[in-house]
Phi, psi and omega in degrees: 000325179252025179302319182295324177294317178295322179291321179295323180291320182291323176297323179294319178293335183280351180290130180295141177058037185300316185299324183292316182297314180298317177303315180294319181294318177302319184290316178299321181297318179290319185293314183291308185285323178296318179294327177295316180295318182295325178286353176288336175060047178264185184302142184298323180297316180294321181293317177297325181294318179293316176302317176294319179296322179293326177289323181279341180238072185302135177070311175298326180298329173300319178291322177299315178293325179298322182272314192249356181291162187297142177223158173234147176242126189270078175238348192298315183294321176299316181300314184299316180298314181293320183292326181281350179260259192301326188257032181298127181269179183290154178278114189244140178295127183282350175090219186284182187299311177302317180298322175299315185293318181288330177294317179297315185292322178293320176293319183297321185273334179255337189074003180265145187280158171294138185225188181214167177230141172275328182215136175225123176244126174274115181259115183264119177074163192295325182299320181289322181293307187294321181298313182293317183294314180299320178295318180290322177297320179300334180268358182298137181241335181242307182206156173227114180251133180224146176217123184220150175278308181247122171231103185273143177277056182242197185301310183294316179298322181294315181304313181289321178298320183289328173296324179285321177302318179299317181291321179297324175293334179276004180095004177284135176284116179247121177236123181239120179250118180234150181289132186290343174267308182296330182236032188293335181274007191249019188294310180297329181299335183268005180307312179305324178291317176296321180295327184278358178104001176286165180240136178233128177236153185245127182274123180049064172299146179283139182239060187292337177282351182250081192300325186284349172261113180298127179290147178270054185300322185262351186256099185244155172271116179258011182285148173233107185222137168225132175231126185243113178060015185065018184241334178222146182225148172234144171200166184149215187260345193270132165276191176253105185190149177301327181298346183257008183238111182297341178289343186256000181174146182286345182253024174294156184295149167268120191212174184218136179225168184235139168244121189239145170228152181118191186288340179297336181295325177300318182294314180293327173302319179295319179298316177296317183299316178298317181294318181293314179302314180299317184286328184256342181078008179274091189296337186275351185297318184297317178299317182297314182296316180300321181292326185272348182265118190287152175262147174293141180284330183226143173298147177282170184283348187254115180285132184216138179232119177283127182248133172232152172209162181170175184289001175272001176223143180276357195269345183049061191299315184293317177300313182295319179290325175297312180296317180296318179299318180293321176296333183279353186293146178242338188228311185209156173222109179245132184226138168238135181201139177282336179234114186244097177224077190282159170269182182298320184291318179295316180298315180302316183294314179297310180294325176290325175295319177289324181290334176281359175100003180284161180274094182252123182230138177238122182243118181228159176293147178292323177220109174281180178279004177232114178296322177302312180297317178302313180294318179299317181302314182296335177295343179267346186299322184301313182293321183294312182297324180297322184279349178106010179286134179270115180254133182231141174250117186274139178196168006276347183282164179277118175284124185236000182282146180236103185219152172225126178241129180232123181055216185256011189214340187256132178210139176244126177224135183181208180262347187277129170284164175269065185211173185295324184293319180287322183285332189235332190254315185275155166273120191236158174216134173223171179233127172263124179251137175244086189198125181293332182289314178295317180298317178296321177296315179294324179297316177301315183295311182297321182297320177295321181288333179292342178291338178252026184225091180302146178280139180273133184242146172298147173087007179290155182300130184219097182285154184290312183276332185272344184216299188298315178294310178304320182292322180294319179292322177297326181293335177298333181274001189306317179299343185257351186279000000 
C-alpha cells in the first residue's frame, strides 16, 4: 500500500548533494520569512520567539506562522472617519482634570466620541442579565442587533433564540453576529431564526481550504453587544451559555454585565455596525443604521466613554486606558479579571501604585477554566505581593467579570481580560465611566466578592515541581495566552 511512498523516499535520498540543497533552502527560508517578521517591528521578545520557532521547525514553522502568526486588519482609519461623521455623539463635559486627559486619550486611540448615559444598571450574574435582556427584546419594535463571542446551543441559547424568532416573525429586524470559532458548533441551531427572517453572520470564518488566504485563527471578536431599537444596549462579560446562569448550576460563572440607556447606545450601535459591515461586506448598512438610530435630546448625567480595541488598530486602546487610569489613581486601584497575564507596562503601573501607598487589590479566580492561564497568572503574584498589592483568589465559582475601579469615580467594565490576547489579538469593547455612583456600586460589589476570596500571602508553601516550575513554564507562554 505504501510502496509508492517508499519509492519516492528512496528517489529523494538518491538525489546528489541533497544535504546541500536542503541547507540552502533552509537558509533561504529563514532569511525571507525572518526578514518579513523583523519588518513587522513588534516586541523583541515576540519577534525572537517566532524566529527561534521557525529555525527549530523548518518548513513546519511556516505553516504555524501562516495560521497563528501576528496579523493586522486595516479598519481603524475607516472607523475614525465614520465615527466622527454620522454617529457624532453629544458634547459632554469631560469632568475633572484626569477625566479630561483620559477622555482625550480614549478619543485619540479609538476614534469614538465622548458620550453619556441616562441610566446604567449593573447586572450581576446570568439570571439578572437574561431576565432583563429577554424583557427588552420582547418590547423591540424596529431592530435587535447582537454580537457574541460564545453562543451555545443549550437551554439559555434556545431561550434567547426563540425570543429573537418571535420578534423576527413580528417584522423586527434581527441581526446576530457570532464568532466563527467561539460559536462554531451552533450553525444548525440558528436555522429557525433564519427561517423567521432573521440574519446571522459569522465573524472571521476559518478558510483552511484556501491556503493563500491567511486564516484569522487568532483574531476573534470577544465583544458582547446587544442594541435594541437604538434605545437600550447591553455589554459586559457574559456570553450566551448555561455556564453563565446560576439558576442552572452551582458552578456557573460569577460575572457582570451592563444595561445602558442614553447616547452611549449610539456609540455601541456604531461598534456593532462596523463589525456587521466588516463581516458581511454590506457597505450601505452603516448609513442605514446611523439614519435609523435616534439621538438623545439632552446628554445624560453619567459620563461614559466606549473603548474598543483589536488588531485593526496599533494603539491597543483598552490596554492603554487601563494603564493610564491606574497611573491617574490617587487613592485606590481595584481590579477583577478571570485571566491575568499582564505585560511589562501593566505590571509597572500596578506595582508603582502599590509602592506609592495606594490601596491596590487584584481579584482573580482561584481556578480559572484554563489551567495554563491560572499557572501563568500565579507566576506574577510574587512581584505584586512584594510591591504591596493585595491579591485575592475567588472561589469556588469561576470569576469572569472584567472590571477596574480607580478612586471614587473611575470605573471600566467590559469584555476585555487583563491579558495579551484581549489587549492585542481580540476585538474587545469596554465602557469607561467617570461617575461616583457607578464607582460606588462597583466598589460595594467587589467588597462583597472579596468575602469569598482568601488573600494570597507571601511566604506560602511553594514546592519546586508542584508550583514554581509549572508557573514559570506557563509564564513563557504569556504572549500567546
